[in-house]
C-alpha positions in Angstrom: 0.0 0.0 0.0 1.4 3.4 -1.0 0.6 6.0 1.7 1.0 9.7 0.8 0.3 12.2 3.5 0.3 16.0 3.8 2.0 16.8 0.5 1.2 19.4 -2.3 1.2 18.4 -5.9 0.9 20.7 -9.0 2.9 18.9 -11.7 1.3 17.3 -14.8 0.3 13.7 -13.9 1.9 14.0 -10.5 0.5 10.7 -9.3 -0.2 9.0 -12.6 -1.3 5.4 -12.4 -1.0 5.4 -8.6 -2.0 1.8 -7.5 -3.2 0.5 -4.2 -2.7 4.0 -2.6 -3.9 6.1 0.2 -3.7 9.9 -0.2 -4.4 11.8 3.0 -4.6 15.5 3.6 -2.9 16.5 0.4 -3.4 19.6 -1.8 -3.5 19.4 -5.6 -2.8 23.0 -6.6 0.1 25.3 -7.4 1.9 27.4 -9.9 2.8 24.5 -12.3 -1.0 24.2 -12.8 -0.6 20.6 -14.0 -3.5 18.5 -15.3 -4.5 14.9 -14.8 -2.8 14.5 -11.5 -4.3 11.1 -10.7 -5.0 9.8 -14.2 -5.3 6.0 -14.6 -5.1 5.5 -10.8 -6.3 2.1 -9.5 -7.7 1.1 -6.1 -7.0 4.5 -4.4 -8.5 6.2 -1.4 -8.3 10.0 -1.0 -9.2 11.5 2.4 -9.3 15.1 3.4 -7.7 16.3 0.1 -8.2 19.7 -1.7 -8.3 20.0 -5.5 -7.8 23.1 -7.7 -6.4 21.6 -10.9 -8.2 20.4 -14.1 -9.0 16.7 -14.9 -7.7 15.1 -11.7 -9.5 11.7 -11.9 -9.7 10.5 -15.5 -9.8 6.8 -16.3 -9.7 5.9 -12.6 -11.0 2.5 -11.4 -11.9 1.6 -7.8 -11.6 4.9 -6.0 -13.0 6.6 -2.8 -13.1 10.3 -2.1 -13.9 11.0 1.6 -14.1 14.6 2.9 -12.5 16.0 -0.2 -13.1 19.4 -1.8 -12.9 20.3 -5.5 -13.2 24.0 -6.2 -14.5 25.7 -9.3 -11.1 25.4 -11.0 -11.3 21.7 -10.9 -12.9 21.4 -14.3 -14.1 18.0 -15.7 -12.9 16.3 -12.6 -14.1 12.7 -13.0 -14.4 11.3 -16.5 -14.3 7.8 -17.9 -14.1 6.5 -14.3 -15.8 3.5 -12.8 -16.5 1.8 -9.4 -16.2 4.9 -7.2 -17.5 6.1 -3.9 -17.7 9.8 -3.0 -18.9 10.9 0.5 -18.9 14.0 2.6 -17.3 15.9 -0.2 -17.8 19.0 -2.4 -17.7 18.9 -6.2 -17.4 22.4 -7.5 -16.1 22.4 -11.1 -18.0 22.4 -14.3 -18.7 18.9 -15.9 -17.6 17.1 -12.7 -18.8 13.6 -13.8 -19.0 12.3 -17.3 -19.1 8.9 -19.1 -18.6 7.1 -15.7 -20.0 3.8 -14.4 -21.0 2.7 -11.0 -20.4 5.9 -9.0 -22.1 6.3 -5.5 -22.2 9.8 -4.1 -23.6 10.5 -0.6 -23.8 13.4 1.9 -22.1 15.7 -0.6 -22.6 19.1 -2.2 -22.4 19.4 -6.0 -22.3 22.7 -7.9 -21.4 21.7 -11.4 -23.0 22.6 -14.8 -23.4 19.7 -17.1 -23.1 17.2 -14.2 -23.4 13.4 -14.8 -23.7 13.3 -18.6 -23.6 10.0 -20.5 -23.1 7.9 -17.3 -24.5 4.7 -16.0 -25.1 3.3 -12.5 -24.8 6.6 -10.7 -26.5 6.9 -7.2 -26.9 10.1 -5.2 -28.1 10.0 -1.6 -28.5 12.9 0.8 -27.0 15.4 -1.5 -27.4 19.0 -2.5 -27.1 19.4 -6.3 -27.0 22.5 -8.4 -26.5 21.9 -12.1 -28.0 23.7 -15.2 -27.9 20.5 -17.3 -27.9 17.3 -15.1 -27.6 13.7 -16.2 -28.0 14.2 -19.9 -28.3 10.9 -21.8 -27.5 8.8 -18.8 -28.8 5.3 -17.7 -29.7 3.5 -14.5 -29.5 6.4 -12.1 -31.0 6.7 -8.6 -31.6 9.8 -6.5 -32.7 9.5 -2.9 -33.2 12.5 -0.6 -31.6 15.0 -3.1 -32.2 18.7 -3.0 -31.7 19.8 -6.6 -31.7 23.1 -8.5 -31.3 23.2 -12.2 -32.9 24.0 -15.6 -32.7 21.3 -18.3 -32.6 18.2 -16.2 -32.7 14.5 -16.9 -33.1 14.8 -20.7 -32.8 11.7 -22.9 -32.4 9.5 -19.8 -33.4 5.9 -19.3 -34.1 4.0 -16.1 -34.2 6.8 -13.5 -35.6 6.5 -10.0 -36.1 9.5 -7.7 -37.5 9.4 -4.2 -38.0 11.8 -1.3 -36.4 14.6 -3.2 -37.0 18.3 -4.1 -36.4 19.2 -7.7 -36.5 22.9 -8.6 -35.9 22.7 -12.4 -37.4 23.7 -15.7 -37.6 21.4 -18.8 -37.0 18.2 -16.7 -37.4 14.7 -18.2 -37.7 15.7 -21.8 -37.4 12.6 -24.1 -36.7 10.5 -21.0 -37.8 6.8 -20.8 -38.8 4.7 -17.8 -38.6 7.2 -15.0 -40.3 6.8 -11.6 -40.5 9.7 -9.1 -41.9 9.0 -5.6 -42.8 11.2 -2.7 -41.1 14.2 -4.2 -41.7 17.8 -5.2 -41.1 18.6 -8.9 -41.2 22.4 -9.6 -40.7 23.8 -13.1 -42.1 24.7 -16.5 -43.0 22.4 -19.3 -42.3 19.2 -17.3 -41.5 16.0 -19.1 -42.6 16.8 -22.6 -42.0 13.8 -25.0 -41.3 11.4 -22.2 -42.2 7.7 -22.3 -43.0 5.6 -19.3 -42.9 8.4 -16.7 -44.6 7.5 -13.4 -45.2 10.1 -10.6 -46.3 8.7 -7.3 -47.4 10.9 -4.4 -45.7 13.9 -5.9 -46.3 17.6 -5.7 -46.1 19.0 -9.2 -45.7 22.8 -9.6 -45.6 24.8 -12.9 -47.1 25.7 -16.2 -47.9 23.4 -19.1 -46.7 20.1 -17.6 -46.8 16.6 -19.1 -47.5 17.2 -22.7 -46.8 14.8 -25.7 -46.2 12.0 -23.2 -46.6 8.3 -23.8 -47.5 5.8 -21.0 -47.7 8.6 -18.4 -49.0 7.7 -14.9 -49.8 10.0 -12.0 -50.8 8.3 -8.8 -52.1 10.3 -5.9 -50.3 13.5 -6.9 -51.2 17.2 -6.5 -50.8 19.9 -9.1 -50.2 23.7 -8.5 -50.2 26.3 -11.2 -50.7 23.5 -13.8 -52.4 25.0 -16.8 -52.8 23.5 -20.2 -51.7 20.2 -18.8 -51.6 16.8 -20.6 -51.9 18.1 -24.1 -51.6 15.2 -26.6 -50.5 12.8 -23.8 -51.5 9.1 -23.2 -52.2 9.4 -19.5 -53.7 7.7 -16.5 -53.8 10.2 -13.6 -55.4 10.4 -10.2 -54.9 14.0 -8.8 -55.8 15.1 -5.3 -57.2 18.7 -5.4 -57.4 21.1 -8.3 -55.9 21.3 -11.8 -56.0 24.8 -13.4 -56.7 23.5 -16.9 -56.5 20.4 -19.0 -56.0 20.5 -22.8 -56.6 17.8 -25.4 -55.4 14.7 -23.7 -54.8 12.2 -26.4 -56.0 9.1 -24.5 -56.6 7.8 -21.0 -58.4 9.2 -18.0 -57.6 12.1 -15.7 -59.4 12.2 -12.3 -59.3 15.2 -10.0 -61.3 16.9 -7.4 -61.8 19.9 -9.6 -60.5 21.4 -12.9 -60.7 25.0 -13.7 -61.1 24.5 -17.5 -61.2 21.6 -19.8 -60.1 22.7 -23.3 -61.1 20.4 -26.2 -60.7 21.5 -29.8 -58.3 22.7 -32.5 -56.7 19.3 -32.3 -53.9 18.2 -34.7 -54.5 14.5 -33.8 -57.5 12.4 -32.6 -58.0 13.0 -28.8 -60.1 10.6 -26.8 -58.8 11.3 -23.3 -61.5 11.8 -20.6 -61.5 14.1 -17.5 -63.5 12.9 -14.5 -64.4 15.2 -11.6 -64.9 13.5 -8.2 
């Protein structure tokens, strides 16, 4: 086991291909401004380290980050990596995780535009996440107890599960497939257009023009706030507790709610047979 403690590294590929290593209380920053300091590392644990250099963990396999901090200069920190655990850490650079496999992140804070793109097997638990574009074109992702703020979230994703989370977003779930959201708040405009196989269970849905052009859409015991022109051209089975501002031209299925402000049927560009039932 290679044990490295209390050192500072700023050279290019300073710990390239470190294998079976422990790196403790080290700083990756300095005037040399070297990139790829831990590229191709294998079976490494980093504890209490600070990062301020680009591309530190590329092509890394079998790694753990514990109580580490990556600032906003740590661009594209973790790419093409697999089998990693990140806990009690901060990821602060743009494009922090991309094209990775089997990454588990817990009790961490992430502020990273374009986070989690084209990855598979990523799990977030008890995290705060701020990302303008998050998890674009990724697969097999799970979020549990995540507080997220973003804009264009979860687009072109497949096999996503979210539970007990708060999502403050905008065009979330566009073109996504096989997504299940449980016991969560989803706030944003134009939610989930063109999605397939989206299921929302016991969720609070907030925002204008949600859930249009959807296939195989299910809402189970959800509430909707500020939801006008909902379900346009969607195939939907929905049970909503409370009020929906307006429903427009559902393509097929049944929407059941306590009240609906307006049901808009007409000027259709395709046959629409969806029904709205008031309790």
